[in-house]
FIPA-334180 format. One record per residue (C-alpha): residue in one letter; z, y, x. Coordinates in steps of 0.1 Angstrom, whole numbers. Last residue first. Layout:
# FIPA-334180
 resn    pz    py    px
    a     Z     Y     X
...
//
This chain:
# FIPA-334180
 resn    pz    py    px
    v   287  -382 -1250
    n   265  -410 -1236
    l   237  -389 -1221
    i   208  -375 -1240
    e   198  -369 -1277
    r   235  -369 -1287
    r   230  -336 -1304
    h   256  -320 -1281
    a   238  -335 -1251
    a   205  -320 -1262
    e   222  -286 -1268
    i   238  -286 -1234
    a   205  -296 -1217
    a   185  -269 -1237
    t   211  -242 -1227
    l   208  -251 -1191
    a   171  -252 -1191
    d   169  -218 -1208
    p   196  -203 -1184
    d   176  -213 -1153
    g   197  -205 -1122
    t   192  -239 -1105
    p   167  -261 -1123
    f   187  -287 -1143
    t   202  -320 -1133
    i   213  -349 -1156
    g   243  -372 -1157
    d   259  -405 -1165
    r   228  -422 -1179
    g   198  -397 -1178
    e   197  -395 -1140
    d   221  -420 -1123
    i   241  -392 -1106
    l   256  -396 -1071
    e   228  -376 -1053
    k   231  -348 -1079
    m   266  -341 -1065
    g   252  -325 -1034
    t   243  -293 -1053
    d   212  -272 -1056
    e   196  -290 -1084
    s   222  -278 -1108
    v   247  -302 -1125
    i   251  -316 -1159
    v   279  -342 -1161
    p   289  -372 -1182
    v   327  -377 -1184
    g   341  -411 -1173
    v   371  -399 -1155
    a   355  -407 -1121
    m   324  -387 -1134
    a   347  -357 -1140
    e   362  -359 -1105
    c   327  -359 -1090
    a   318  -329 -1110
    s   350  -313 -1096
    y   340  -320 -1060
    g   307  -303 -1061
    f   290  -313 -1028
    g   275  -286 -1006
    d   272  -264 -1036
    d   246  -237 -1042
    y   237  -218 -1073
    s   265  -236 -1091
    p   261  -247 -1128
    q   285  -277 -1127
    v   288  -287 -1163
    y   312  -314 -1177
    l   307  -330 -1211
    r   327  -346 -1238
    a   360  -334 -1225
    r   395  -345 -1235
    r   400  -366 -1203
    l   385  -338 -1183
    h   410  -313 -1198
    p   440  -336 -1189
    l   427  -339 -1153
    p   419  -302 -1147
    d   455  -292 -1140
    a   457  -256 -1153
    v   446  -220 -1149
    r   428  -212 -1182
    v   398  -194 -1196
    a   389  -204 -1231
    i   356  -200 -1250
    r   352  -209 -1287
    p   366  -176 -1296
    d   334  -158 -1287
    a   335  -120 -1284
    a   370  -119 -1269
    c   361  -148 -1247
    a   330  -131 -1233
    e   345   -97 -1229
    a   375  -110 -1210
    l   352  -132 -1189
    f   329  -103 -1179
    r   359   -80 -1172
    r   375  -106 -1149
    m   342  -112 -1132
    g   339   -75 -1124
    r   375   -73 -1114
    s   368   -98 -1086
    g   383  -131 -1074
    w   384  -151 -1106
    g   407  -181 -1113
    g   402  -216 -1125
    l   395  -238 -1155
    l   368  -227 -1178
    v   370  -245 -1213
    l   338  -241 -1234
    r   341  -255 -1270
    l   314  -265 -1294
    d   324  -274 -1330
    p   310  -241 -1344
    a   275  -248 -1333
    a   259  -214 -1325
    l   244  -220 -1291
    r   232  -190 -1272
    r   268  -184 -1261
    f   267  -215 -1239
    s   238  -202 -1218
    d   255  -168 -1212
    v   288  -185 -1203
    l   271  -210 -1180
    l   250  -183 -1162
    a   283  -162 -1158
    v   300  -193 -1143
    g   271  -201 -1119
    k   294  -209 -1089
    a   278  -179 -1072
    v   288  -155 -1101
    s   324  -166 -1098
    l   351  -184 -1116
    s   362  -207 -1087
    g   366  -243 -1099
    a   367  -264 -1130
    y   340  -264 -1158
    v   347  -282 -1191
    i   326  -287 -1223
    e   345  -298 -1255
    f   326  -311 -1284
    e   354  -309 -1309
    e   371  -342 -1319
    a   386  -343 -1285
    p   377  -370 -1260
    g   403  -397 -1252
    e   440  -399 -1259
    g   449  -401 -1223
    g   431  -423 -1198
    p   400  -425 -1177
    t   407  -422 -1140
    y   411  -392 -1116
    r   444  -401 -1100
    p   426  -419 -1071
    d   416  -384 -1057
    p   378  -380 -1057
    t   355  -393 -1029
    l   337  -375 -1001
    p   316  -392  -974
    f   311  -379  -939
    s   277  -376  -923
    l   272  -363  -888
    l   244  -338  -878
    r   238  -330  -841
    e   212  -358  -838
    e   192  -341  -866
    a   185  -309  -845
    i   193  -277  -864
    g   160  -259  -872
    e   169  -241  -904
    e   152  -268  -925
    l   172  -295  -908
    f   204  -276  -916
    s   195  -273  -954
    r   184  -310  -954
    r   218  -322  -942
    v   236  -301  -969
    h   215  -317  -997
    e   219  -351  -981
    s   256  -347  -986
    s   290  -343  -968
    v   278  -327  -935
    m   297  -327  -902
    i   282  -305  -874
    q   283  -316  -838
    g   282  -297  -805
    a   294  -266  -821
    l   288  -233  -803
    e   254  -225  -819
    y   265  -234  -854
    e   295  -212  -850
    a   275  -182  -841
    l   253  -187  -872
    n   285  -190  -893
    r   298  -156  -880
    r   265  -139  -887
    l   264  -152  -922
    l   299  -145  -932
    a   294  -111  -950
    p   261  -124  -964
    a   279  -153  -981
    w   304  -133 -1001
    p   282  -121 -1029
    r   291   -88 -1046
    e   304   -87 -1082
    i   290   -80 -1117
    p   253   -80 -1107
    h   244  -111 -1128
    r   208  -120 -1123
    r   205  -102 -1090
    h   239  -117 -1081
    a   227  -153 -1085
    e   195  -147 -1064
    r   215  -131 -1036
    q   239  -160 -1038
    r   210  -184 -1032
    r   196  -167 -1002
    a   231  -164  -987
    v   238  -201  -992
    h   205  -211  -975
    s   214  -188  -945
    m   248  -204  -946
    h   235  -238  -939
    p   249  -260  -968
    t   286  -256  -974
    a   318  -273  -964
    s   305  -276  -929
    v   328  -294  -906
    l   323  -281  -871
    t   329  -304  -841
    l   335  -292  -806
    t   338  -322  -781
    q   351  -326  -746
    f   374  -295  -747
    g   370  -275  -715
    a   395  -247  -722
    r   367  -222  -723
    r   349  -243  -749
    a   382  -246  -769
    a   387  -208  -769
    r   351  -202  -781
    l   353  -228  -808
    q   388  -215  -820
    g   375  -179  -822
    l   345  -190  -842
    a   363  -214  -865
    q   368  -197  -899
    g   333  -197  -915
    n   328  -234  -909
    f   358  -257  -907
    a   373  -270  -875
    l   376  -302  -855
    l   384  -297  -818
    h   386  -326  -793
    q   402  -329  -759
    a   435  -312  -764
    r   459  -286  -750
    p   471  -267  -781
    l   454  -240  -802
    r   481  -219  -817
    r   465  -185  -809
    r   431  -199  -820
    a   446  -209  -853
    a   460  -175  -860
    a   427  -158  -851
    d   408  -182  -873
    f   430  -178  -902
    a   428  -139  -900
    v   390  -140  -896
    a   385  -163  -926
    s   408  -142  -948
    r   391  -109  -940
    w   356  -123  -945
    t   366  -138  -979
    g   383  -105  -990
    w   353   -84  -979
    a   329  -105  -997
    p   351  -108 -1029
    s   349   -70 -1030
    v   371   -39 -1026
    a   396   -50 -1054
    l   402   -82 -1035
    g   440   -77 -1031
    r   443   -64 -1067
    a   425   -94 -1081
    l   445  -117 -1061
    a   478  -102 -1073
    r   467  -105 -1109
    w   456  -141 -1101
    v   490  -150 -1088
    l   508  -132 -1116
    p   492  -157 -1141
    e   471  -136 -1166
    t   488  -130 -1199
    v   474  -147 -1230
    e   462  -129 -1261
    t   453  -151 -1291
    r   420  -157 -1309
    a   419  -177 -1340
    p   404  -210 -1340
    p   369  -215 -1353
    p   369  -227 -1389
    g   369  -264 -1397
    g   341  -290 -1393
    a   358  -308 -1366
    r   396  -301 -1365
    s   407  -269 -1349
    p   416  -267 -1313
    a   450  -251 -1304
    s   447  -215 -1296
    p   416  -200 -1282
    a   417  -177 -1252
    c   417  -139 -1248
    l   422  -125 -1213
    m   447   -98 -1201
//
């Protein structure tokens, strides 16, 4: 079970009392299924999907598949004489991701990184693919740095769903900070929690939207929100929370794009993102967002505090 705050208090009032909420069954099942490690679970899922897709591969001329779960499909398509083999890379080059995840897990060794388990598989996919689609300049540079020829890289833009627009009742009276996505060390969630807890302001709130994939992260979050009633962990539609938020934080150690930060900006919420995310390319620095050095808790704490004091951004 995880603790989470009850309804927000009015500005200047006492922190909300803690209440116990039951984990949704889907996340309890997920935690049991990945009890060995997130790395093993991610590898197993990728291999299973790839094998199923390969068996169903029809006669065709072109293959478009996602990295980490395409090796069997690429091999089969090549044998069948497909004209083009295109890999969509949802992440930077996996060697880059693996290095960043090792850094993240050295700081917070509460779960094992998944990228090293998929590194060999991704490298083989890069060799087989004729073209690799990338969603940001951050991703493109990571492939160029690893020796992938520029002519093999194709850009494709990402945009938020049209439903992400300003609306609702507007920001909460409390200074609500939102993160949405996977609750993992690699996504910088532990870094964000530690940085947030350094700040004592009673009107600050941190809402983490998503699910965890390891018992280590589950315990970490349970201890954090039990110790600090300003922290909430929920599984919910992010849109209503974004419309209440004063600030969105994307603290990932490496993100090819960072969709949820883009959704926050579409709603009109200023963002703080790490330097190792494609989202930084959409930010007008100092106006609708700022970047901070990846993995730096002091810089992240300082940025949140400055936003809370209205010294930066329009919050």
